[in-house]
N, C-alpha and C positions, 0 to 999 in steps of 0.2 A: 504494500500500500504506500503510495506517495505521500509526502507531507501535505499536499493540497487535499488529497482524499481524506487524510486523517483529520484535518481541520474541518472539512465538511461533515464528516461523521460525528465530530464533537458537537456541531451545531444541531444536527438531528437529535442527538442525545439530550441536549438542553430543552429543545422543543417537546420531545416526547415526555419529558418530566415536567412540562409546563413552566419551565424557567424562561419566561419570555424576555425578561430584562437583559440578562446576560446573553441569552441566545440571539437576540436581535443584534446586539453589538458585534458578536462573533460572525453573524451572517454578513454584516457590512464589511468585516475584515476579509472574508472569503470573496465577496464581490470585488473588493479593491485589488485582491491578488490577480484577478483575471485581466485587469487593464483593458476591459472591453466596455466601450462607451454605451452599448446597448444595455448591458447588465447594469452599468452605473445608473442609467435613466430609470430602469425598472426599480432599482433599490431606492432611488430618490422618491419616486412615486409612492412606493410602499411606506417610506418614512413619513411622507405627508399624510397618507391614509391613517397610519398608526397614531399620529398626533391628533388627528381629528376624531378618532374612535378609541380613546384611551381605555375604555372598559371592555372592548370586544376582543378578549384574548383568544377565543376560539378561532375566529376568522383570521386573526393575525398569524396564528400558528399555521393554518392551512395555506394562506397566501405566501408565507415565508418558505414553506416546504416546496411550493411550486417553483419559487425563485431558486431555491437550493438545487432542485433537479436540473435546472438550466445551468447553474454554476458548475456543478460537478462534471458536466459533459465537456467543459471548455478546458483544453490542455493548458497547463500553467508551467512555465519554465522555472525550475528551481535554481536558486543562486547557490553557488559553492561556498561553503563556510570554512574552507581549509586554511586559508592564510589570514593572519592578523591584519587589522587596518591601522593599528597604532601600537608602537613599541617604544616605551620609555625606559631608558637605562640610567640608573643612578642619578636621577634628577635632584639637584640641590638648589635651594633658593635661600639666601641669607640676607638679613637686614642689618648686618653690622655686628661688631663685637658685643657679646653679652645681650644680644637682642634675639628675637624670634628667628629660628632657622628651620626650614622644611627639608626633610630628606635625610639620607638618600632614599628615593622612591623609584622602584622598578615595576612596571605594569605592562602586561600584554593584553590588548583589547581586541576581541573578535566580534564580527557582525553577528546579529541574531541573539546576542547575550546582553543581560542587564547587570550592571555593576553598581552596588550600593556603596556610597562614601559616607561614613558616619564618624562621629567624634564630638566632643564637647565644643562649645563656641570658642573661637580663638586658637584652634589647633591646626589650622591650615587648609581646611576643606575648600574654601573659595579660592585661595591662592593656588592650590593644585589644579582646580578646574580651569582657572584663567591661564595657567601655564600650558596645559594640554590644549587649550583653545587658541594658543598663540597670541593672547592678549597682553601678557607680561613676559618679560625675559626670565631666564634662569641662569645660574652662575656655573654650574657643573652638570655634566651628563649629556645625554643625547636623546632626541625625539625623532622618530621616523614614522611617516604616514605612507600607507599603501592602499590606494583606492582602485576602483574598476578602471578608471581612466586617470592616468598620471596628471597631477596638477602642475601646470606650467608656471603659475604665478600665484600671488596671495589671493587674488580674486577667485580663482578656481578652487583654491584650498578652502576658502571661507564659504563657498557654496556647498561643499561636502562636509565641512566641519562647523557645526553651529552651537553656540553657547547662549543659553537663556538665563540671565541673572534673576535673582529673587524679585527685584523691583524693575519692572519694565517701563519703557517710555510711553507717554500718552500719545494716542493717535486720533485722527479726525475722520469724520464720515462714519458710515455704518460697517458692521462686521462683514457683510457680503462684499461690498464694494472694495474694502481693503484687501480681502483675500483674492478677489479677481485681479486687483492691481499687481499682486505678487506674481501671478502666472503670466500677466501681460508682458512682464519684463523678460520672460523666457520664450517669447515668440509663439505662445500657444494661440491657436485660432479661436475667435470669439465663441463659437458654439461649444467647442471642447472646453474652453476656459470656464464657461458657465456650468457645464456638467461636472467637471473635476472640482470646482469650487463648492457646488451644492453637495457633492458626495462627501467632501471633507467636513463640511458643516454638519451633515447628518452623522458622520462617524464620531465627531467630537462632542456630540450632544448639544449643538448650538442651533438646532433647527428653529426653535421658537424664539431665538434671540438674534437671528440673522439680520434684522433691520434695525437693531439697537446700536447706539453710539457708546463710546468708551465710558462716558459718565453714567450711563444707564446699566452697566454691567457690574456684578459683584466681583470681588477679587478672584474668586475661583473661576468664574467664566472669562475673566481677562486672561488667566493662565491658559485656559482651554483655547482661547483665540490665538495666543502666542504659539501654542503647540500646532494648531491648524496651519497658521502662517508658515511655520518652520517645515512641517511635513509636506506641504505643497512643493517645497524646493527639493524634496527627495534627498535629504542629507544622508551621509554614510556614518557619521558619528554625531551624536546629540548629547550635549552636556547640559544638565539641568541643575541649577543652584536653588535648593530648598523649594521645589515645586509644590510641596504639601503644606507650606507654612500657613497659608490663609484658608485652608480647607477644614471642614468638620471631619469627624472620624469616618463616617460612611463615604464621603466624597474622596477622602484619601485612599480608601481601599479600592474604590471604583477607578480612579485615575491610574493607580499603580497597576491594576489588572489590565486596563486598557493599554498602558505603555508596554507591559509585558507582551501582549498579543501583537501590537503594532511593530515592536522591535523584532518579533519572530515572523514577520511577513515572509511568504514563500519566495517571491521574486524580487523583493526589495527590503531585505533585513537591515536593521540599524544596530550599530553598537551604541548602547545607551549607558551613560554614567550619570547618576543622580545623587546629590548630597541631601541629607535629611537628618532631623533629630528623631524622626519616628522609626526607631530601630527595628522593632518587631515587624511592622508593616513592610519595611524595605526588605528585611531578610526573607520574607515569604516569597517575594518575586525575583530576588537577585540570584544570579548564578555564582556570584562572588561578592563578598562584602569586604571593603577596604576600611580599616580603622586607623585614624590618626590621633595621636596624643603627643602633645608638645612637639609637633612636627615630625614625630617618628611614625613609621609605617608598619602595620601588621595586617594580615588578612585572615579570613576564617579557615584557610587551609593549615594555619599554624596551630589551630586549637588542639589538635591531637597531641601536640607536644607540650601543651601548657598544663602545668600543675598535675602531671602524671595521670591524666584522664580521670580526675576526680568527678564524682557526681555533685553538681552544684544546683541547688534549688532555691528559687525565689518564692517567698511566702508572704502574702498579704493577709494578715489576721489580726483580730482584736485580742487574741490570746496572749498571755504573758510569755516572757522568755522561759520562765520556770515550767509553764505548761508544755511548751514545745520540747524542752529538754526531757521532761518526763515521758512525753509521747514517743521520743526517740530512744528510750532505754533499750539496750540490747543491740542498737545499731552503732556502727563505727562513726559517730558524729565527731568530726575533727574540730569544727568551730562553728559558731553561730553569731553572725554579725547583724546589727541593725543598721540598714543602709537606706536613706531616703524614704523612710516611712514603711519599709518592708524588711523582713528578715531574709538573710541569705545563709543557707545551711550548706556546709561542705561535708561530704561523706567520702569514704574510700571508694575506689573503683569497683569493689566487690558488691556494693550496695546497689540494688535495682530501684528504679524510679517507682515502679508499681508497689514495691514493698513500703516505701515512704508514704505513698498515698493510702495504703491499707492501714498503716500505723496511725496516721492522722484521722482516718475515718473511725477506727476503733476507739480512739481517744475522744471522739465526738468534738473535734476541733472545728470551730466556726471559721471557714476559709472564704475569703473574698476572691482570691485567685491563687493558683499554684502553677508555677512554670519551671520546667527543666531548662536551665540555661547552660548546660554543659557544652552544647555545640553552638551556642549563640555568642556573637561578639559582645553581648551584654557582659560576659565574663571580664572583658577588658575594662569595662566601666567600674565594676564593683571590686576589683582586686585592689 
């Protein structure tokens, strides 16, 4: 089964389980993979129908499956993911004696993958992104880019390498006209321009906002607009600085899942690097998590070597330290720290997570949440 067929099969699965919200977004991804303007127009019409009939889930599923049948018959050329598009070797950025220094950082970035960049404020996340985006210089190391078509100058490079800062510039006019203006700069014919623009508007959840101006959009939808404007340019590397900063919890999860799916496009995958304070949400969608502390670099592949594979559990509870210690009698509890309003319990590697859960249940401990962070970069924060 090809990757295109796998993505189509996933969409059928969502609709068969009546998950129309996620199913429809993934349907649009499959439609975009075809690069077929006829399919695009059908998807646009279906989006318009969906927004006019928000309660008619049954008909939406049927209409979506009809479009899916057409989509799965269209051959889609798959992009080869064998070579990396960005290679950073021992990058160092220094701001002077006894001041902040970033690095050395070495990263290999591949298309179709998502890289999470996490760390406390002031530890170099934005600096690293701006170095990778060629916005600021570095003092040591080497950066290499390798795209489908070799970039002859900085203009070509910046078409394929796009950086979106946390705070974006104000724009004028409405959403749709601004997006059409982007494509007009690439010589796209007017009819195709309209179709591609409306398709991107549909995919980024901007359909009911396409006639609004900058001042009429929330921060979250301004970020969606920036993503739409960027994706129309078909970048090969996309660098996002705190894209979740102004979003509520549900919106954060939606945009991350959307970015994961868009980056994994069959015929135009993107190498995506995003910085965020939302550690757990980013970890769920990332192929690799990069952690910066005091400018020093680690990634989650190093977790296996950290602290001898101990079991580390984060516990949010109103119970006292004494209650927890009593619950863990008979376990090899090595230490119990109170960190940021939650307890962090360290056990030897012989202890299983389910055994700890059972012990807390038997002790009738009132748990707000319980999380195994042994394989999470959260370990780097609490150590």
